[in-house]
C-alpha positions, 0 to 999 in steps of 0.5 A, a space after each residue: 389087487 391080490 396085494 391090496 386084498 392081502 394088505 387089508 386082511 393083514 390088518 383085519 386078521 390083526 383085528 381092532 383088539 390086537 391092533 389096540 394091544 399092539 399100539 399100547 405096547 410100543 415104547 410108552 409108559 402112561 400116567 394120568 389123572 384119569 386111567 383109560 381102559 379099552 375093552 371089546 366084548 366079542 360075546 356081546 356082539 350077537 347076530 341080532 346086533 350085527 343084523 341091526 347094525 347093517 340095517 341102520 345104514 344112512 339114508 342119503 336123502 336125509 343125511 350128508 355124504 360120508 365124512 369123518 364124524 361121530 355117530 350113533 350107528 356103525 358106518 363105513 370106514 369110520 374106524 379111521 382117523 383125521 389129523 389133529 395136530 403135529 409135534 416135533 423137537 422144533 415145534 412149539 411145546 404147547 399147541 391146541 389141536 385142530 378143532 372139529 364140529 363134533 368134538 367133545 370139548 371146546 378145545 384140547 391142548 397138548 404139551 410136550 416136555 423132554 427129559 434128557 436123562 431118560 430120553 423121554 418125551 412126555 405129551 399131555 392132553 388137557 381137555 377144555 370145557 365139554 361141548 357135548 355130553 358128559 359121557 363124550 370121550 375123545 380117542 387119539 392115535 399118537 405117534 411117529 412112524 416107529 412109536 404109537 399109542 392110543 390115548 383116550 381123553 375123558 374130561 381130565 388131563 392124560 399124559 403119555 410117555 415116549 421113551 426114544 432109546 435109539 438114534 433112529 427113534 429120536 430122528 423119527 421124532 425130530 424129522 418126521 414128527 409126532 402125529 396126533 390123529 383123532 378117531 372119526 367115530 366113538 371108539 366103542 363103535 370101532 368094531 361095528 364100523 370095522 365089520 361094516 367096512 369088511 363086509 364090502 370085501 368078504 366074498 367071491 374069493 376064487 375063480 370057481 363060479 359055482 362054489 357059492 357066495 364066499 369062495 365062488 368067483 362072483 361077488 356075494 349078494 351082501 357085498 353088492 348091496 354093501 358096496 352100493 350103499 357105501 358108494 351112495 354114502 361116500 359119493 352121493 351116487 346111487 347105482 341103478 339096477 338094470 331090470 333086464 341084464 342078459 349078456 349082450 354077446 357082441 361078436 368080433 365084428 361088432 367091436 373095434 380095435 382100441 375100443 375101451 372096456 369100462 368095468 365095475 365089480 362090486 368087491 370093495 376094491 373097485 369102490 375104493 377106486 371110485 370113492 377116491 377118484 369119482 369114477 363110475 368104473 373101477 377096472 379098465 381093459 382094451 380090445 386089441 386085434 393081433 393078426 386078425 384075432 380079437 383079444 382083450 388086453 389088461 393089467 389084472 391080478 384079481 383073485 377071481 381071475 384065472 391069470 395075473 399080470 399084463 395079459 391078452 385073452 381071446 375076446 370069447 374067452 374073456 367074455 366068459 371070464 368076465 361073466 364068471 367074475 360078476 363084471 359090469 362091462 360097457 364098450 366105448 367105441 373109438 371115433 373115426 378120427 381116433 381110428 385114423 390116428 391109430 398106429 397099429 405097429 407102435 401099439 403092438 410093439 409097446 404091448 408085446 414089451 409090456 406083456 407078462 410084467 406083473 400088475 402095477 401095484 407100485 403105482 396103484 396109489 400114486 396115479 390117484 394122488 395128484 395134489 397135496 390137498 384135494 385127493 383124499 376123502 375126509 376119513 383119510 390123509 397122506 399123513 395117516 396113510 404114511 402111519 398106517 403103512 409104516 405100522 403094516 410094514 412091521 407086520 407084513 413088509 413085502 406087500 407094503 414095500 410093493 404098494 408104497 415103499 418103492 414108489 416113495 423111494 423113487 420120489 426121493 431118488 433113494 433105494 431100499 429105505 423103510 417107510 420110517 426112513 423115508 419119512 425121516 429123509 423127507 423131513 431132512 429135505 424139508 419135503 412134506 408127506 403130501 408133497 412127497 406123495 404128489 410127485 408125478 409118477 413117470 412112465 419110464 420108472 423101472 421097479 424091482 419087478 419091471 415097469 409098473 402099470 395098473 389097468 387104467 395106465 395100461 390103457 392109457 399107455 397103449 393109447 399113447 403108443 398108438 398115437 392117441 395121446 401126446 406128452 402125458 404120463 400114462 401112469 397118472 391116469 385113473 379109469 375115470 380119466 380114460 372114459 372121459 378122454 374125447 376119443 370115442 365115437 359121439 355118433 355111434 349107432 348103438 345096436 338095438 339089442 343093447 338099446 332094449 336093455 339100456 335105452 339111454 346109454 350112448 354105448 353098449 353095455 355087455 353085461 352086469 346087474 347095474 347100469 354103467 353110467 359114465 359122467 363126463 364120457 368123451 368130454 375132455 380133449 387130450 393135451 400134454 401133461 394131463 391128469 398130473 395135478 388133479 384134485 378128486 374129492 367127494 361129492 363134487 369131484 371138481 376137475 379144474 381145466 388143464 390139471 
């Protein structure tokens, strides 16, 4: 999780202004009938405007679920882009960009022209008739995985030049292509959208519960509020606050070997997982008993957690750390049938091998991306992700290599290629970026720092080793996939002390300010190759049988 937060903050510290400046400085010269200038006036962004911005959040009863559209207010993740077109040396020289409901123009046509003497591609954007107001402008991110530019179209043709001096730059244009991404929101809303999103992550940065909301260990109040609002807009689900949220101190005798812990922390990262997968849980752990001692085993790298990597901690210690971290935790008890199948020795052997390896950043993204179309929400795409990561790789290569670089190399059977080189190689082989990202993660892949398992994958791996799962890739399981497995006790008698706080839950919630409702709980019988090709798009998150 630290690598993910570091990646987010690398881009955050660059800031919208610096990112725009960097994009405007990479291998291009502009000439147009309409000259575009971008200004962000920080002095104009007062505390009052910020307060008004946060108070203007949508009411879901009146608006549709979060997508990728222009608006007159600031919204989560609307500083993102959506794919509008692609050019390459082999594509038609003139194309009409993909149209969207909220486009400023009836159409926008792009034309590319190559000057071999200057080794320069000229791309002209020609807008059609206005569809919205005369003040409406379209802003595009245009580029290969090496060369970028921001283009603003305001009623007149706009030409941008890409001078490709090196062989690699020319190959990137030819094989990876020049992608055109349209901003979701008006460009002038970018800073507000960015800050609105940043608020979901900002706080709870240490392991010290008494150090206050920013540098303490628990999510700050504004984080909880913003993340609940974000999830409601993004998925349609509204987290229910618990009127009584005292700690239910289940003893070692009240929990069973192999019981699953479904966990949520309102820190922004869990909510990204929930947005992408439809899960109501962002973290996973398993109760595991060694030699009469009760432990919790998990893959963890939270900045709020005292230990990192694949680990085990005694039940009493874990509960204390979980309270300090601001966790919402539900205990899902295994069924009698699952307990009868449980191979303790095989599970112990597997975990002892895995213990001590780092958190599985290498498959954090790939375990979720199963299909070429149907996993990313509207504000994201495989192509956009590749370009964002390629851009971030220039600023901070190490976390990007760990997060996506090694995983994509595995899928191509290559080693050490940069993201730009990966995009070129995939293009040469005729593999699209969505198809590349969707190649199934393999449990036996060994990365530069060992096997790679995120929290839910570790839980699935333990269940697989114990004999509860068959021929599956544990590294393809999300938190939702784990709690939907039909391996839990449907006749569990919930302790009275749990029912007093959560009378309608079929399991016990240990702690947390919000109720852990898990749709589809205990409903899908395990089968071979499960969860390898499943879509997951808001708001329905339809999961086809047998995917």
